[in-house]
C-alpha positions in Angstrom: -22.2 -25.2 -63.5 -19.9 -22.1 -63.5 -16.2 -22.8 -63.3 -14.9 -19.8 -61.2 -11.3 -20.7 -62.0 -11.9 -20.6 -65.7 -13.2 -17.0 -65.5 -9.8 -15.9 -64.1 -7.8 -18.0 -66.5 -9.5 -16.5 -69.6 -9.3 -12.9 -68.3 -5.6 -12.5 -67.3 -5.7 -8.7 -67.4 -8.7 -8.5 -65.1 -7.2 -11.1 -62.8 -3.9 -9.1 -62.6 -5.7 -5.9 -61.8 -7.9 -7.5 -59.2 -4.8 -9.1 -57.6 -3.0 -5.7 -57.6 -6.0 -4.0 -56.0 -6.1 -6.6 -53.2 -2.4 -6.2 -52.6 -2.6 -2.4 -52.4 -5.6 -2.7 -50.1 -3.5 -5.0 -47.8 -0.6 -2.5 -47.9 -2.8 0.4 -46.9 -4.5 -1.6 -44.2 -1.1 -2.6 -42.8 -0.1 1.0 -42.2 -3.4 1.8 -40.5 -3.3 -1.1 -38.1 -3.6 0.0 -34.4 -0.5 -0.7 -32.3 -0.9 -1.8 -28.7 0.6 -4.4 -26.4 -2.9 -5.5 -25.3 -6.4 -5.3 -26.8 -8.1 -1.9 -26.0 -10.4 -2.4 -23.0 -11.5 0.9 -21.5 -13.0 0.3 -18.1 -15.0 3.3 -16.7 -12.8 3.8 -13.6 -12.3 7.0 -11.6 -9.8 7.4 -8.8 -10.3 10.0 -6.1 -7.3 11.2 -4.0 -7.2 13.3 -0.9 -4.2 14.5 1.2 -3.8 15.7 4.8 -0.1 15.9 5.5 0.9 14.5 9.0 -2.4 12.7 9.6 -2.3 9.0 10.6 -3.9 6.3 8.5 -6.7 6.0 11.1 -7.4 9.7 10.9 -7.4 9.6 7.1 -9.8 6.6 7.1 -12.3 8.1 9.6 -12.1 11.8 8.9 -11.4 11.8 5.1 -12.3 8.5 3.5 -15.6 7.9 5.3 -17.3 11.2 4.3 -16.1 10.8 0.7 -17.3 7.2 0.6 -20.7 8.2 1.8 -21.0 10.8 -0.9 -19.5 8.7 -3.7 -21.6 5.7 -2.8 -24.8 7.6 -3.9 -23.6 7.8 -7.5 -25.6 5.6 -9.9 -23.9 2.8 -11.8 -21.0 2.1 -9.3 -20.1 -1.6 -9.5 -17.2 -1.5 -7.1 -15.7 1.0 -4.7 -12.4 0.4 -2.9 -10.4 2.7 -0.7 -7.0 2.6 1.0 -5.6 5.1 3.5 -2.0 5.7 4.4 0.0 8.3 6.3 -1.3 11.6 5.0 -3.2 10.3 1.9 -6.4 8.5 0.9 -7.2 6.9 -2.4 -10.7 5.8 -3.5 -11.2 3.8 -6.7 -14.7 3.7 -8.4 -15.4 1.2 -11.1 -18.7 1.8 -13.1 -20.8 -0.3 -15.4 -19.3 -0.8 -18.9 -22.3 1.0 -20.3 -21.6 4.1 -18.1 -20.3 7.2 -19.9 -17.0 8.1 -18.3 -17.6 11.8 -18.8 -20.9 11.7 -17.0 -19.3 9.6 -14.3 -16.6 12.2 -13.8 -19.3 14.9 -13.4 -21.1 12.9 -10.8 -17.8 12.3 -8.9 -17.0 16.0 -8.9 -20.5 16.7 -7.6 -20.1 14.1 -4.8 -16.7 15.7 -3.8 -18.4 19.1 -3.6 -21.1 17.7 -1.4 -18.6 16.0 0.9 -16.4 19.1 1.3 -18.2 20.5 4.3 -17.6 17.2 6.2 -13.9 17.1 5.5 -11.2 18.5 7.9 -10.6 22.3 7.4 -6.9 21.8 7.7 -6.6 20.0 4.3 -4.3 22.0 2.1 -6.1 21.1 -1.1 -9.5 19.8 -2.1 -9.8 16.1 -3.1 -9.0 15.5 -6.7 -10.1 12.8 -9.2 -8.7 11.4 -12.4 -9.7 8.9 -15.0 -7.9 5.7 -14.5 -7.9 2.5 -16.7 -6.3 -0.3 -14.7 -5.8 -2.3 -17.9 -3.6 0.5 -19.4 0.0 0.4 -18.0 2.3 3.4 -18.3 4.1 3.6 -21.6 7.1 5.5 -20.4 8.8 6.3 -17.0 11.4 9.0 -16.7 13.8 9.5 -13.8 15.1 12.7 -12.3 18.3 12.6 -10.2 20.6 15.3 -8.8 23.8 15.4 -6.8 23.1 18.9 -5.3 19.3 19.2 -5.0 17.3 17.3 -2.5 14.3 15.1 -3.4 11.7 17.8 -2.5 13.3 20.4 -4.9 13.4 17.8 -7.7 9.8 16.9 -7.1 8.8 20.6 -7.2 10.5 20.9 -10.6 8.8 17.8 -11.9 5.3 18.9 -10.9 5.6 22.5 -12.0 7.6 22.2 -15.2 7.9 18.7 -16.6 4.4 17.5 -15.9 2.9 20.5 -17.5 5.0 20.3 -20.6 4.6 16.6 -21.1 0.8 16.7 -20.7 0.7 19.1 -23.7 2.2 16.4 -26.0 -0.2 14.8 -28.4 -1.5 11.4 -27.2 -0.6 11.9 -23.5 -3.4 11.0 -21.2 -1.9 11.3 -17.8 1.3 12.3 -16.1 2.0 11.2 -12.5 4.9 12.2 -10.3 6.1 9.6 -7.7 9.1 9.0 -5.6 8.9 12.1 -3.4 6.7 14.9 -2.2 6.5 18.7 -2.2 9.1 20.5 -0.1 8.0 21.2 3.5 9.3 22.3 6.8 9.0 19.6 9.5 8.9 20.5 13.2 9.9 17.5 15.4 8.8 18.3 18.9 10.4 17.1 22.1 7.7 16.1 24.6 10.1 16.5 27.6 11.1 20.0 26.6 7.5 21.0 26.0 6.5 19.7 29.4 9.5 21.6 31.0 8.4 24.9 29.4 4.7 24.3 29.8 4.0 24.4 26.0 1.1 22.5 24.4 0.7 21.2 20.9 -2.1 23.7 20.2 0.3 26.6 21.2 2.8 25.4 18.6 0.1 24.9 15.9 -1.2 28.5 16.5 2.3 30.0 16.3 3.0 28.3 13.0 -0.4 29.1 11.5 -0.2 32.8 12.5 3.2 33.1 11.0 1.9 32.4 7.5 -1.3 34.5 7.6 -1.4 36.7 4.6 -2.8 40.1 5.6 -1.9 43.8 5.4 0.6 44.9 8.0 -0.9 48.3 8.4 -2.2 51.4 6.5 -1.2 54.9 5.7 -3.8 57.5 4.9 -4.4 61.2 4.5 -7.5 63.2 3.9 -8.1 61.8 0.4 -6.2 58.6 0.0 -5.4 55.4 2.0 -2.6 52.9 1.3 -2.3 49.4 2.8 1.2 48.1 3.7 2.0 44.6 2.5 5.1 42.7 3.4 6.3 39.3 2.0 7.2 37.7 5.4 6.0 34.2 4.6 8.2 31.5 6.3 9.3 28.9 3.8 12.5 27.5 5.4 13.5 25.9 8.6 15.7 28.9 9.5 12.5 31.1 9.4 10.6 28.9 11.8 13.3 28.1 14.4 13.4 31.5 16.1 9.6 31.8 16.4 8.6 32.6 20.0 6.0 30.1 21.3 5.5 31.8 24.8 7.3 33.6 27.5 8.4 31.9 30.8 9.8 33.9 33.7 10.4 36.8 31.3 12.4 34.7 28.9 11.3 33.8 25.4 10.7 30.2 24.6 11.5 29.6 20.9 10.4 26.8 18.6 14.0 25.6 18.5 14.0 25.2 22.3 11.3 22.6 22.3 12.1 20.7 19.1 14.1 20.4 15.9 13.1 22.3 12.7 14.4 20.8 9.4 13.8 21.4 5.7 12.2 18.2 4.4 9.2 17.0 2.4 5.5 16.5 3.1 5.7 12.7 3.0 8.8 10.9 4.2 7.4 7.5 3.3 7.3 8.1 -0.5 10.7 7.6 -2.0 12.5 6.6 -5.2 16.0 5.5 -5.9 18.0 5.1 -9.1 21.5 3.6 -9.0 21.7 4.4 -5.3 20.7 8.1 -5.8 17.4 9.7 -4.7 15.2 9.8 -7.7 11.8 11.3 -8.7 9.8 9.3 -11.3 7.6 10.8 -14.0 5.0 8.1 -15.0 3.4 8.7 -18.4 0.2 7.1 -19.7 -1.3 7.5 -23.1 -4.8 8.4 -24.1 -7.2 5.5 -24.8 -7.0 5.6 -28.6 -3.5 7.0 -29.0 -0.8 5.0 -30.8 1.8 3.8 -28.3 4.9 4.1 -30.6 4.0 7.5 -32.0 3.3 8.9 -28.5 6.6 7.5 -27.1 8.5 8.9 -30.1 6.9 12.3 -29.6 8.0 12.3 -25.9 11.5 11.1 -26.7 11.8 13.8 -29.4 10.9 16.5 -26.7 13.5 15.3 -24.2 16.2 17.8 -25.3 13.8 20.6 -24.9 12.6 19.3 -21.6 16.2 19.0 -20.3 16.7 22.7 -21.3 13.7 23.8 -19.2 14.9 22.3 -15.9 18.0 23.1 -13.8 21.3 21.8 -15.2 22.0 20.0 -12.0 19.1 17.6 -12.6 19.7 14.6 -14.8 16.6 13.4 -16.8 16.8 9.9 -18.2 14.5 7.1 -19.4 14.2 4.1 -17.1 11.3 2.2 -18.5 10.1 2.2 -22.1 7.2 -0.2 -22.7 7.2 0.5 -26.4 10.3 -1.6 -26.9 8.5 -4.9 -26.5 5.8 -3.6 -28.9 8.5 -2.6 -31.4 10.1 -6.0 -31.2 6.7 -7.7 -31.7 6.0 -5.6 -34.8 9.4 -6.4 -36.2 8.7 -10.1 -35.8 5.3 -9.7 -37.4 6.9 -7.9 -40.4 9.4 -10.7 -40.8 6.5 -13.3 -40.6 4.5 -11.4 -43.3 7.5 -11.1 -45.5 8.3 -14.8 -45.3 4.6 -15.7 -45.8 4.5 -13.6 -48.9 7.7 -15.1 -50.4 6.4 -18.6 -49.7 3.0 -18.0 -51.3 4.7 -16.4 -54.4 7.1 -19.3 -54.7 4.3 -21.9 -54.4 2.3 -20.0 -57.1 5.3 -19.9 -59.5 
């Protein structure tokens, strides 16, 4: 019978080298351990979003959600499809089989959106969009933007056009969402009594507003050999540009938009808001890629904060409100202490 212990006792050099090799292998494995708050479970999930500013939840459900659901329901491998409609927006979540390739699922979703486009309202400002979404993967970092001089719509515009683009380019970033506000918009709040008094209908107001923002040549100049088109940048983008619009004439007098309602500078969605310490705030919600290291990704974003602050107006304050890597860092610190204590105890027992 072979005594395994005697083999190591009679060959101390070999035993020492083998022990050193195991220790080095453990040290190397420690540095390459994946870091995450939860085990990595990548559900094949795709979220489709569509927006129609001003539409009620019933309109969004019947005119937008239903055509999209009919097209998306034909995709193979869909286990669950849920949708929710609110004022001006619809969100449809598709969960596929675990064996379904997420890239192939995204291509099928894009094809379904294209097929449903002809059944959607023509007044939608943008086509429906989709994104990969893992419900088991919470955001790793949430930033807040506040300002004492700019309103929420202007802050949201900066967040979507500047910050979201820059942050999305950082290594390990999978998705950047903007919440707490909406894009700047001009809102026309009509007075039904005034409209009845002047004999103005809703379609008259809609036509005047639409015709004001039609981009087309204003005229042409030509001679025997050449022709030039006249272009003018007369797009209305502020409330002061819309208020003097003439809706109709009554008894020889012009009926302006300001006579039948109130025109204000606002945002597309009034029911989407964010607050930080009592101030209006816009949130930047950051998620990592499926296989990215949480701590390294957060450190890369935090290292870019000085540059990000330099790219936005000085009147906007950019700060970190939620950092989910802090709990992971604390857990790793406790694991290090536990490993160190276990090593000391094992060595002391051996000696």
